[in-house]
C-alpha positions, 0 to 999 in steps of 0.5 A: 767581073767578080772572081768569088774573093769578095765572099772569103773570110780569113780564118783569123777572122772567124770565131774559135768554134768556126776555126775548130770546125773548119780545121776538123773538116779539113783533117777528115778530108786530108784523111779521106784523100790519103786513104784514097791515094793508098787504096789506089796505089795498092790496087795499081800494085796488085794489077801490075802483078797480074799475068799480062794479056796473052796478046800483048805478051805474044806481040811483044815476044815477037820483038824479043821482049819477054813478059810475064806480068803487067808491070813487064808491058808497062816497062816495054810501053815506057822503053818503046816510048823512049825509043821513039824519042817521046820526051814524056817517056824519057823523063818517066824512065829517068824518074823510074831510075831515081834520075829525075831530069826536072830535079837535076835541072832545078839543082843546076839552076839553083847552083847557077842563081847561087853563083850570080848572088854571090857575084852580086853580094861581092859587087855590092860589098865593093860598092859599100867599100867605095862608098865608105872610102868616099864618106871617109874623104868627105868627113876627113880633115880638111887643110883649115882643120890641121892644127897649127904647129908653128912649123911653117913660122919656123921655117920662114924665119931660118930659110934665109940662113938655110939657103945661104949655108948651102950656097957657100 
């Protein structure tokens, strides 16, 4: 089954004119997206500053939470979710408090991976050292390659005299 990739053409395989046009389109789309996000953010900030619905404010005041604006309502909703044990609300609260649990978990994971990597590097360094020593031994001088300095021949001639002196 075709997944649509057969019609894709790499940007490097396109003419300079096509590349320029595509980059221009992408730039305009990126600008639109950034403006839309900015506008939505500004709209939400303005909505959060509006007075809270009187019914919601009255219901929350019965629980001991005083609200003035919609931001207070949102905060109370997050707090209610946290008290119910909602993982999403706990995560949101920690994120708002600049204690993002995903980031902390990622840092912990990266530290563990770094420790494992360091141990693996040390193990590989030890293995390389073993291999180097083995190669040195294999390439080392064998008995046949030791130059004869005549020491053994000198011992053969004087060995009888040496042993007779000690016996007496």
